[in-house]
N, C-alpha and C positions, 0 to 999 in steps of 0.2 A: 504494500500500500504506500502511496506517495507521501512526501513530507507534508503536503498541504491538505491532507484528508479532512482536517477539522473544518475547512472552508469549502470542501467539495463534495464529500460524501453526505448521504442522508443523515440528519441529526441523530437518529437512534443508533445507527451503525457507528458513526463517528464517536459518540459519547461512550458507547460500550467498549469499543476497541481501545480507546485511550484509557478507560478506567481499569480494565482487567490487570495490566501489569502493576498499576499503582496499588490496587487492592491487595495483590499478592505480596508486594513489598511491605505494605503497612501491616499485613497479617503477621509476617515473620518478625517485624519489629515488636509487635505486641506479644509474640510468643516468648520473648525474653523474660518479661515480668510474670507472665502467666505460668510458665514452666517453673520458675523460681518458687512461686506460691504453691503449685501442685506438689512439688517435691518436698518442701519443708512441711506442708500440711499433712502429707501422707506418711512421711518417714521420720519426722521429728515430733510433730504434734501441733495442737491448736494454738498454743501460746507462741510457737515459732511463726506460724502463719500470721498471727496478730502483730508480731514484731516486724515482719517484712511489710505488712500492710500499713503499719503506723508511719513508716517513712516514705510511703509511695508518693504522696502529694508533694513532699519536699524534693524528692529526686526529679519529679517532672518539671520543677522550676528550673533546675540546672540544665535539663534537656532542652527546655524552651529557650534558654539563653544561648546554648550552643547552636540550635537550629536557627534562631533569629540572627545570630552573628554570621552564620553560614550564608543566609539569604543576602545580607548586606555585602559580604565579601564577593559573592558570586555575581551580583549585579555589575559591579565595577569590572570584574574579570570578563564577564560576558560582553560588556561594551567594548573593551579593548580587543577582545577576540574578534568581534564582528567588524571592527575597524582595521583589523590586521596589524595592530600596533603591539607586536609580540613582546618587545622589550618592556614596555609599560605593563603589559599583562603579567610578565614574570615578576616585576617589582611589586605589583599589587598582591600577587600570591605570597611572596616572601613576607611582605608586611603583615598580611592577614594571619599567616601561620605564627609569626613571631608575637604579634599582639595577643592572640588568643592563647598561645602557650603561656605567656606571663599571667593573663587573666585566670586561666584554669588553675595555675599553681597557687595564686593568691587565694582563690576560692577554696581550693583543696586544703590549704594550710588552715584556713578559718574553720572549715568543717572538721578537720582532725582535732582541733583544739576544743571545739564547742559542740561536738556531736551529742553528748549526753544532755547538755543544757538545752539544746534545741528540741530534743525529744521531750524534755520536761515542759518546755513552753507549749508544746503541742498536746499537752494533757495525756501523754502516753500512759496506759495502765502500768502500775508498779511491777506487776508480774511479767510484763513484756519489755520493760524499760532497758535492762542491761543488754538483752539480745538485739533490740532495735538500735541502740547506740553502737554496738559492735558492727552490725550490718552497715550502718551509715559511715563509720570510720573507714571501713574497707572500700566502700563506694567512693568516698572522697579521694582515696589513694589513686583510683583509676580515672579521676576526672580529666586529667590531661589527655588520656586516650579517647574518652568520649568526645571532647572538643575537637581533637585532631581528626577523628573519623567523620564527624558531621561537617566540619569545614571542608575537608577534601571531597566528601560526597557532593557538596554544593558546587565545588569547583568542577568536578567531573560533569555534573549536569549543565554547568555553564558552557562547557566545551561540546555539549551534545553527546556525551558518553554515559548516558544514564544506565546502561546495562551493567557497567562495572560496579558501581555501588550496590546495585540490586543483587548481583552475584555474591559480593562480599557480605552483604547483609544476610543472605540465605546461609552462606557458609558459617558466619559467626553465630547465627541463631541455632543451627543444628549442633555446632561444636559446644555451645553453651549448654544445650540440653544434655549432651553426653557427659560433660563435666559435672553438671548438677547431680546426676545419678551417681557418678564415681565418688565425688567428694562428700556428698551427704549420706547416701545409702551405704556405700562400701567403706568409705573412710570415716564415717561418723562425725563429720565436722559441724553438723547442725546448720544454724543460720549463717555462720561464717563461711560455710562451704558454698552456698549459692552466691554469696557476695564475691568470693574468690573466683568462682566459675565465670561470673559476669566480667570481672576485671581481666582475667586471662583472655577470654574470648574477644573482648573489645580491644585489648592490647595487640593481639595478633592481627585482628582486622585492621586496626589503625596502621600497624607497621606495613602490612601488605598494601594498603591504600597509598601510603607514602612512597613505597618503591614503584608501584605502578604509575603514580602521578609524576614522579621524577622521570621515568621513561617516556611518559607522554610529553613532558615539557621539552625534551631533547629534540622533538620533531619540529619545533618552532624556532626560527632564527631570532637573534637579538638577545642581549644580555641584561638590558635594563640598567637602572642606577646601581652604583656600587653599594655594598652592604646589604644587610638583611631587613633593614627598616627604613621606610621612606615616609617622612612626615606628611607630605602632600597627599600621598595615597591613603595614609591612615585617616586623615581628616575627611577625605572624600568618602571613604568606606564608612566612617562613623556616622556621617549624615544620613546614610541609608540604613545602617545596622541598628542604631539606637531605637528608632521608631518600631522597627521590626521586632527587636528584643522586647520592648515594652508591650507590644501587642501580643506576642507569644506568651510572655510571662505573667501578664495581668490575670488571665484566666487561671493559670496554675497557682498563683498566689491566693486567689479567691478560693480555689478548691482546697488549699492548705488550711485556710480558716475553717472550712466545712469539716475537713479531716479532724481538726482539733475538737470539734463538737462530738464527732463519732467516737474519738479516742476516749472521751470522758465517760462513755457508757460501759467500759470494761472490756476485758480481753475476749470474752465470748462473742459479744455483738460486733466487736472490731474484726474478729476473724471471719464471721459470717458476711459482714459488709465488704471486707477485702476480697473475699471469694466472689461475691456478686459483682464488684467493680471490675474484676479481671474479665469476667464473662461479658459485662457491658462494653468494655473497651474493644472486644472482638466484634460485637454487634455494631458498634459505631463506625468501624472501618469502612464499609461500603458507602455509608452516608458521607463521611469526611472525604473519601475519594471522589465522590460525585461533586462535592463542593469545589475541590481543586480542579477537576476536569472542567466544570462550568466556567471557572476563571480563565483557563487557557482557551477554551472554546469561544468565550465572549471576546477576549482580547484579540484573537486572530480574526474573528469575523467583523469586529468593529474596525480593525485595521484595514480589512478588505472592503469596508463600507457596506457590509451585509447585515444590517440591523434586523431585517426580516428573519434571517437565519438565527440570530440571537433569540428572538422571541419564540421561534419554532422550537429551538433547542431547549429553551426554558420550559415550554409546555411538555416536551418529551421527557424532561427531567422529572416532572411530576409522576408520570407513569412508571418510570424506573424506580423512583423512591417508594411509591406505594407498593410496588411488587416486592422490593426488598423488605419493607416493613411487615407485610403480611407473612412472609416466610419466617422472619425473626420472631414475630409474635407467636406463631404456631410452635416454633422450636422451644421458646422459653416456657410457654404454658404447659407443654407436654414433657419437657426434659429438665426443668429447673432443679428438681430433686437430685437426679443423677449428676448433674453438672456441679452442684454444691458438694455432693459426696466425693466427687473427683478430687476436690481440694482437701476436704476434712478427713477422708478415709472412714473406716468403720467406727473409730473411737471418738469422733467429733461429738461435741455436746449438743443437746437439743436446742439450746439457745442460739448457738452459732448457726445450726442448720436452719432454724426457723427464720432467723434474720436474713440469711442469704436467699432463701426461697421466696420469702415475702417481697424482698427487693426486686428480684427478677420477674416474678409474676405481675408485679405492679408496673414496672418500667417497660415490660414487653409490649404493652398496648400503645406506647407513645413514640415509637421510633420514627413514625411518619413525620412527627413534628420536627425532630432534629434533622431529618432528611430535607424537609421543606426549608428549614432555616439554612442548612448548608448550601443548597443550590441557589437560594436567593442571595445569600451573602456572597457566594462565589461569583454570581453575575455582577453584583455591585463592585466587588474587588477587581474583577477582570476589566470593568469599565473605568476603573480609577475613581469611583465614587466612594471614597474612604471615610468621609465624615459620618454619614448615617450608618455605614457598616460598623464603625467603631462605637457609636452611640448605642446601637442595637445590642452589641455584644456586652457592653458595660451594663446595660439595663438587665440583660439576662443574668450576668454574674451577680449584680446587686440583689436581685430578687432571690436567687438561690442562697446567698450568704445571709441575708436578713431573715428569711424564713427559717433557715437551719439554726441560726444563732438564737433567735428569739422564741421560736416555737418548740423545737426539739427538746431542749432541757425541761420545758414545762409539761409537754404532752406526749413525749416519746420519740424514739429514733425514726419512726416512720415519716416524720415531717422533713427529715433530711432528703428522702427521695421523693416525697410529694412536691417539694419545691422545684424539682428538676423539670418536669414538663411545663410548669407554669413559666419558668424562665425561657424555655425553648419557644413556647407560644408567643410570649411578649417579643422576643427577638425576631421571630418570623413576621409578626404583624408590622413591626416598625420597618423592617427591610422591605416587605412586600409593598407597603405604602409608598416607600421611596421608589421602588420599581415602577409602580403605577403612575407616578408623576412624570416619568420619562426623562428626568434630569440626567440620568446616566448616559443618555445618548448625546449630550451636549459636549 
């Protein structure tokens, strides 16, 4: 299929073809944390699952910073690549890697020193506190690898080499699964075992990425400026990276506040909620992929002046989203029990099991809302209409945090997940209203 299929093929075919590899890649990325949780839950115990779950929202903040930074770095690299200014491109690459290497080491040192205190701030149950702090310390040791891999993945995408990071991600995910079983089940390392498995897998993946990227760079002429750091390139990159980092991390920070509410309910409910969250993260993958697909589809068709195709693609997106949502709802309503048992094993407590299944059976009815939110946000993002896109997402986040913080402590943990579809609906309605105004076409 040609490079311009997003502006030539029928919308349904174009969207599906573009979405499939993205969904596969995102699923493998989610398997990292999912397998960690399954292994510790089944082979160590419920408190170990709670310990890993307690730090989940915090680790996503750092992943968001890495991804946001990668987006900023890749835009500059992509511009130089398109202009065939390969010397400047190499300077921007060196500057990005140097800047984020320093940032990751600073953040890593902070995390190593304050892991336990951070977990206390997040209201981690006493019985899971030590294991959660240990998991987090090892995670912070591997932060430079996480940053390097995400920056290099963005660079590969900027050069049109998206298959390379996908292959490395698949390799890393599978290798991480194998190490989880070896270190936790066979070596008996407990929570520390899954943390070391992730660190080793990410380290090898980052090293492979670096070697492959260096080989890729040798194909382009030009040396760029001397040294590994260029102030001009750094400030150009920062202007794009900072808004992207803020956008990526704001939601994660909000979810960290929600996580602190869940943590306060004790290890049993935390374990059940953590298991449910892992399953939900898998369910959201096709919806998030459709949002990213809609961004690229919209951008290319607006560039070609095909606004009619944007509207047709958006309508097609509804049909795709509702189809995904129906399958997911059926899956969760019929399989929520076995899914939660997959994490807890046969020895899981009734409280953890009930919390996880209640969460999944409730949220399963509302995935159409997040799908509609994602494709509408994706269209606005692809059109460059960032103001209302940002407002809608902040309203979504605000609703979820306020309801969770004010209602859950008074009336029960169920209000944590009851807030989720309310936030999704508000986000969709704000974004849809902006779409209907037609300002995104200007």
